[in-house]
Backbone as JSON, one array per atom type, in Angstrom:
{
  "sequence": "MIRTQIQLPDEVFARAKKLCEAREISLAELARRGIEYILSVYAPDPVPQDEWQLPKPRNLGWKGLSHEQIKAEAQITTAELGHSNKSRKR",
  "N": [[29.53, 21.22, -35.75], [31.53, 24.22, -34.98], [33.24, 26.35, -37.04], [35.95, 28.61, -36.46], [38.33, 31.53, -35.71], [41.29, 32.19, -34.1], [43.28, 34.59, -32.23], [46.61, 34.48, -31.02], [48.97, 35.17, -28.99], [52.85, 35.43, -29.97], [54.27, 33.97, -28.37], [52.49, 32.4, -26.64], [51.37, 30.65, -28.35], [53.75, 29.31, -29.61], [54.39, 27.91, -26.9], [51.74, 26.56, -26.66], [51.69, 24.61, -28.9], [53.99, 23.2, -28.38], [52.95, 21.77, -26.08], [50.85, 20.31, -27.29], [52.19, 19.05, -29.18], [53.71, 17.25, -27.12], [51.5, 15.82, -25.82], [50.3, 14.9, -27.76], [48.03, 15.83, -29.04], [45.61, 17.84, -31.09], [45.88, 21.39, -31.81], [43.36, 22.63, -31.6], [42.18, 20.57, -30.37], [43.51, 21.43, -27.92], [42.39, 23.75, -27.46], [39.71, 23.59, -27.02], [39.48, 22.23, -25.13], [40.38, 23.51, -23.0], [38.97, 25.69, -23.29], [36.31, 24.71, -22.37], [37.16, 24.17, -19.85], [37.46, 26.58, -18.8], [34.83, 27.56, -19.09], [33.69, 25.78, -17.37], [34.81, 26.22, -14.98], [34.21, 29.41, -14.3], [31.59, 30.1, -15.46], [28.87, 29.42, -14.57], [25.65, 28.0, -14.89], [23.18, 29.76, -15.89], [20.39, 30.87, -13.75], [17.09, 30.25, -15.12], [15.0, 32.87, -16.09], [12.23, 32.21, -15.11], [11.87, 30.8, -12.76], [12.95, 32.12, -10.79], [12.43, 33.62, -7.67], [10.89, 35.6, -5.44], [12.45, 36.6, -2.43], [11.32, 35.43, 0.75], [9.79, 37.42, 2.94], [11.35, 38.46, 6.24], [11.31, 38.0, 9.69], [11.77, 40.86, 11.35], [12.41, 40.97, 14.09], [10.63, 43.3, 15.21], [8.52, 44.91, 17.73], [5.41, 45.14, 18.8], [4.01, 46.07, 16.29], [2.07, 45.03, 13.62], [2.47, 43.0, 10.64], [1.53, 44.36, 8.66], [1.17, 46.9, 9.62], [3.82, 47.9, 9.7], [4.56, 47.39, 7.22], [2.91, 49.76, 6.1], [3.75, 51.93, 7.45], [6.67, 52.05, 6.41], [6.16, 52.68, 3.72], [5.34, 55.18, 4.13], [5.92, 58.37, 2.75], [8.37, 61.02, 2.22], [7.32, 63.79, 2.18], [4.69, 63.07, 3.19], [5.19, 62.33, 5.85], [6.44, 64.86, 6.72], [4.02, 66.34, 6.73], [2.28, 64.79, 8.31], [3.77, 65.34, 10.84], [3.62, 68.19, 11.25], [0.83, 68.21, 11.81], [0.7, 67.04, 14.12], [2.08, 68.57, 15.73], [0.21, 70.68, 16.53]],
  "CA": [[30.75, 22.15, -34.98], [31.55, 25.59, -35.59], [35.01, 26.74, -37.04], [36.33, 29.99, -35.8], [39.52, 31.69, -35.7], [41.71, 33.01, -33.0], [44.59, 35.28, -32.6], [47.32, 34.11, -30.11], [50.82, 36.12, -29.0], [53.54, 34.44, -30.56], [54.75, 33.34, -27.29], [51.39, 31.47, -26.18], [51.18, 29.79, -29.32], [54.56, 28.32, -29.28], [54.12, 26.85, -26.06], [50.47, 25.76, -27.1], [52.31, 23.81, -30.07], [55.03, 22.33, -27.85], [52.43, 20.96, -25.22], [50.12, 19.86, -28.31], [53.19, 17.61, -29.4], [53.94, 16.39, -25.99], [50.45, 15.19, -25.78], [49.9, 14.26, -29.28], [46.81, 16.26, -29.61], [45.76, 18.84, -32.06], [45.73, 22.55, -31.07], [41.82, 22.68, -31.92], [41.49, 20.07, -29.14], [43.88, 21.91, -26.56], [41.84, 24.94, -27.23], [38.56, 23.04, -26.88], [39.37, 21.76, -23.57], [40.95, 24.85, -22.47], [37.57, 26.71, -23.19], [35.49, 23.74, -22.02], [37.67, 24.02, -18.52], [37.05, 28.13, -18.19], [33.22, 27.43, -18.75], [33.17, 25.27, -16.04], [35.1, 26.96, -13.43], [33.74, 30.71, -14.45], [30.33, 30.44, -15.91], [27.81, 28.59, -14.22], [24.56, 27.92, -15.9], [22.38, 30.74, -15.4], [18.88, 30.51, -13.24], [16.4, 30.63, -15.78], [13.99, 33.74, -15.1], [10.73, 31.52, -14.69], [12.37, 29.72, -11.44], [13.33, 33.09, -9.69], [11.25, 33.63, -6.75], [11.02, 36.99, -4.75], [12.52, 36.03, -1.49], [10.3, 35.67, 1.83], [10.29, 38.3, 4.03], [12.13, 37.78, 7.33], [10.49, 39.12, 10.91], [13.02, 41.55, 11.9], [11.99, 41.02, 15.5], [10.12, 44.66, 15.88], [7.57, 44.26, 18.5], [4.35, 46.01, 19.06], [3.53, 46.37, 15.21], [1.83, 44.15, 12.66], [3.38, 43.24, 9.4], [0.5, 45.56, 7.62], [1.29, 48.37, 10.26], [5.15, 47.89, 9.37], [4.36, 48.0, 5.72], [2.21, 51.01, 5.85], [4.83, 52.77, 7.86], [7.5, 51.88, 5.41], [5.58, 53.08, 2.73], [5.11, 56.71, 3.89], [6.87, 59.27, 1.85], [9.04, 62.38, 3.19], [6.2, 64.81, 2.41], [3.51, 62.59, 4.09], [5.67, 62.46, 7.07], [6.61, 66.14, 7.36], [2.78, 66.71, 6.87], [1.76, 64.38, 9.62], [4.65, 66.0, 11.9], [3.15, 69.53, 11.68], [-0.43, 68.7, 12.3], [0.76, 66.33, 15.55], [2.44, 69.6, 16.46], [-1.03, 71.41, 16.71]],
  "C": [[30.95, 23.38, -35.69], [33.08, 25.8, -35.78], [35.16, 27.99, -36.83], [37.8, 30.11, -35.64], [40.1, 32.31, -34.46], [42.83, 33.51, -33.25], [45.54, 35.05, -31.15], [48.7, 35.05, -30.36], [51.49, 34.65, -29.39], [54.24, 33.29, -29.5], [53.7, 32.07, -26.95], [51.25, 30.35, -27.34], [52.17, 28.5, -29.52], [54.77, 27.35, -27.92], [52.9, 25.76, -26.1], [51.24, 24.36, -27.76], [53.04, 22.66, -29.14], [54.23, 21.13, -26.89], [51.39, 20.14, -26.17], [50.93, 18.36, -28.75], [53.24, 16.67, -28.45], [52.8, 15.63, -25.64], [49.67, 14.45, -26.47], [48.26, 14.54, -29.2], [46.77, 17.79, -30.47], [45.49, 20.48, -31.45], [44.22, 22.95, -31.03], [41.58, 22.11, -30.48], [42.07, 20.45, -27.93], [42.75, 23.25, -26.46], [40.34, 24.82, -26.82], [38.16, 22.78, -25.35], [39.78, 22.8, -22.94], [39.52, 25.66, -21.89], [36.08, 25.94, -22.36], [35.88, 23.85, -20.19], [36.99, 25.33, -18.18], [35.82, 28.01, -17.79], [33.03, 26.9, -17.36], [33.37, 25.56, -14.79], [34.32, 28.54, -13.39], [32.18, 30.98, -14.7], [29.24, 29.13, -15.5], [26.17, 28.55, -14.79], [23.69, 28.9, -15.12], [21.01, 30.39, -14.91], [17.87, 30.83, -14.27], [15.34, 31.58, -15.1], [12.75, 33.35, -14.61], [10.97, 31.13, -13.23], [12.82, 31.12, -10.51], [12.22, 33.46, -9.09], [11.51, 34.78, -5.94], [11.42, 36.13, -3.23], [11.32, 35.95, -0.06], [10.61, 36.44, 2.56], [10.25, 37.6, 5.37], [11.48, 38.62, 8.66], [11.94, 39.44, 11.31], [12.76, 41.94, 13.41], [11.47, 42.79, 16.01], [8.64, 44.03, 16.51], [6.4, 45.26, 18.73], [3.6, 46.49, 17.56], [3.12, 45.11, 14.42], [2.38, 43.95, 11.62], [2.97, 44.22, 8.51], [1.06, 46.88, 8.3], [2.8, 48.59, 9.61], [5.25, 48.41, 7.98], [3.67, 49.49, 5.34], [3.15, 52.07, 6.39], [6.04, 53.32, 7.04], [7.32, 52.61, 4.12], [5.19, 54.78, 2.68], [6.33, 57.43, 3.65], [7.22, 60.46, 2.6], [7.89, 63.25, 3.39], [5.11, 64.44, 3.42], [4.08, 62.38, 5.56], [5.89, 63.72, 7.43], [5.12, 66.69, 7.41], [2.08, 66.19, 7.82], [2.68, 64.9, 11.01], [4.16, 67.22, 12.43], [1.79, 69.12, 12.04], [-0.51, 67.91, 13.93], [1.36, 67.78, 16.35], [1.57, 70.42, 17.22], [-1.52, 71.23, 18.19]]
}
């Protein structure tokens, strides 16, 4: 177990001491329980990096283009798009 120090405002310390006396527990036990509770509510266990996977692609309902064609169109840069429009105008 690790020992540590904390700083509490006077009012919080007084209220905590009263609660400890009423429950017959130590201030350290109250702090442990409080920290354990907050961790259980606010800090879910992180997902290890090796378990994360890229989401599967969704079919967006585009008709007339294959997945490969959609990917190729999506990867066209602005410069390439402008160049292809100029060549189409001729």
